[in-house]
N, C-alpha and C positions, 0 to 999 in steps of 0.2 A: 250908413254914415258916408258923407261926401269924401271922395278919394283925396282931395286936397287937405281936408281936416285930418284924415288918417295919416297922411304924410307928415303933417305938422306934429301930430301926437307922437309918431315914431321918432322924429328928429328930437323932440323934447326928451323922450326916453333915452335917446342916444346921448344927449347933452348931460343928463343926469348920470348915465353910465360912465361917460368919460370923466366926469368930476370924481366919481367914486374911484375910478382907476387911478386918477392922479393922486388921490389921497391914500388909497390902500394898495396901490400897485396891482399888477396882474400876475396870474400864474400862467406861464408859458411853457408848454411841453412839446418837444419834437415828437411827432407821431409817425412821421414817414420821411425818408430822405432817399435820394437815388439820382441816377443820371437822367437827363432830360429825355422825354419821349420823342418819338418821331414827329409828332404833331408840333411840338415846341421847336424842334430843329427846322422842320419844313417851313414854319412861320417865319423863320430867320433866313430862308432861302438856301439852307444847307442841303447838299446832296447827301441823303442818308445812306446811299449805297457806297459812297467813298469816304464818308466821314470817319476818322479814327481819332478818338480823344487822346491827347498827349498829357492830360492831367488826370491822375487816378486818385479817387477819394476812398477813404476808409469809413463806411457808414457808421461804424461804432465809435468813431473818434470825432464826430461832428456835434457841436453843442452851441447853445446861445448863452450869452453872458450879459447881464446878470440873469438869474433864474426868475426873478420877479422884477422885470423892467417897468418903468413908467410908460404908459401909452396914453396919449402921444408922447414920444420921446425917442431915445436912441438905444440900440443894443448892438452887441458885437457878435459876429459870426466867427467861430473859431473851429478850424478843421486841422486835426493833427494827422501825422502819417500820410500826408499828401505826397504822391509820387509824381515827379516831373520826368517824363520819359525822354525828353530831348532838350538840349540847351536852347534858351531863348534870350534875345538881347533887349527886347522891349515887350512890355505886357500892359494890357488895359483890362480892368475888371468892371463889369457892369451888372448892377443889381436891378431886378424888377420885383415889385411887391404886389400881390393880389389878395384881397379879402373876398374869399369865395369858397365854395364847397370843393373845388378841385383846382388844378393848375392849368386849366384850359387857356392856351395863349391868346384866344380870341376875346377873352374877358378883359375889361379895362384894367389898367395898372394904376396904382396909387401914385400921386405926385410925390417926388422925393422932397422931404422937408428941408434938408440941409445939404447944399452942394459940398463936395469934399474940397478941402483947402488946396489952393494953387492948382486948380484943375481947369474949369471953364470950358471943357471940350466935350461934355456929355450931351447926349440927346435930351430932348424935353422929357420931363416926367420920369427920368431914371436917375439912380444913384451911380455916379461914375467915379472911378479912380483911374486917372491917366497914368500915374506912376504905380501901377499895381505890383510891380516888381518889388517894391518896398514892403509889401504885405506877405511876401514869401520869406519866412524866417527859418534859418537853419540852426539847429541846436549844436553848439560847439562843446564837446564833452570836457575839454581841458580847462574851460573857463566857466562852464555852467551858465552860459547866457545864450539868448537867441539873437543871432546876428542877421540883419537885413541888409540888402544892397543899399548903397547911398544915392544912386541916381537912376534915371529911367533906362539909360544905356547900361543895364546892370549885368548882362551876360550871366544869367542864372544857369548854372550847370545842372545836368540831369542828376536827380537824387531825391531824397525825402525832405519834406519841409512841413512847417506849420503855417497855415494861412490865417491871418487875423485881420478882420475888417469891420468897421463900424457902419451900421445902416440906421437911418433916421426915418421915423414914420411921419406922416402929415399931422398938422394940428387938428383940433376938433372941428374947425370950420371946413377945412379941406376934407376931413373924413366924412362929414355930413353931405358934402357935395359929390363924393366919389363912391360911397358905399352902395353896392347893389341891393336891391330890395330883399333878396333872400337873407342877406346879413342884417339888414335893418329889422326884419321880422324877428330874427333870433335875438338881437340886442333888446328889442322892445319886450321880449318874453323873458329877459334875464338869462338867456342861455349863452353858452360859449360859442365862439366862432373860430374860423380857420384863417390863418395867414400863410400864404405860400410865397417864399422868397427864392427867386431863381438867380443864380450866379452864372454869368457868361464870362469866359476868359479868352482874350484874343492875343495873338502874337505880334501885335503892332500897336503903336501909340496913336490915338486919335488926335486930330487937330481940330480947330474950331470951324471946320468947313460946314458942318450941319447948321451951325448958328449964324455964320456969316453969309452963307449962300443957301437960301431956303428953296431953291428951285427943285423941281421934281428930278431933273437930271442929276443934281448933286446928291440928293437923297438916295437915288437908285445906285449911284456909283459907290457910296459909302456902304450901303446894304450888301452889295456884291462883294466888296472887299472884306466886310465882316464875315460873310458866309465862307469865304476862302480862308480867313485867318482865325476862325474859331478853333481853339485847342482844348476847351473844357466847358462843360455845361452841367450844372448840378441844381437840383430842386430840394428845398427843405420845407416840409409841411408842418406847421405848428398849430396847436390848439390853445386858444387864449380864453381864460375865464377869470372871474373875480373871486 
C-alpha cells in the first residue's frame, strides 16, 4: 500500500478516535512520575553537576483532574505536599507535552492549545504561567482554605504547598500534524498511548523577549538564564485509553 495512503488511513483512524474520545472521554492514569533525568536537564543547558532542586515533590500526591478528561481538552495537574526549600519572589512555570513512548527531550513537543491568561511571555509551543507563584497554594488550618499569593512579586516563603495548574492539549487538527508515527500506529490499532507532561519551575519571571526579539542571541541569553534559574523539574507519564 502506498505510504501516503497509509498515512491518510491512519489520520482517518485518528479522527474517528478523537471523536470517540470527545463523546466518551478518556481514561487517563499516571503510570510514572519523578524528577527530570539528566538528559532532560542537559537539553535545557543545566549543569547537572551543580543543579540542586529547590522544589521537592511527593510522587504519591501527584494526580490529574478530572480522571476522565476530554481529549482534546484541558486537565489540571495537582501536586500536594510540595516542599519549597527556599523563599522565592518570582516564579514562572512552563509545561511541555509529548505523545511518545518515553520522555526523550529530543522528541517534538505538542503545541499548547490555550495560552494561560494574562501571560503572553511564553516560548512557542509551550504552556506558560508567568505568575506561577499564584499556583502555589498554602493550606491555612484555621480557615480551611487554600491561600495563594495575589501577585507575581509574591515572596513565597519556604514551606509546604499544593501546586494546582491547568494544561490544555492541542485540537484534533494540531494532534494529527504533531503525532509521531509510533503513536499514530497505536491509535490506528485502537491501543492506548502515552502522554508525558514535564513541568519546569524557574525563580524569575519571563518577559516577552523571546517573542519580540527572535534573534539567536536573544534565544541563547534566555536559555542561559533559564538554565541558571531552574529550581524544579518534574515529569508525569500518563497512559491514555478509551
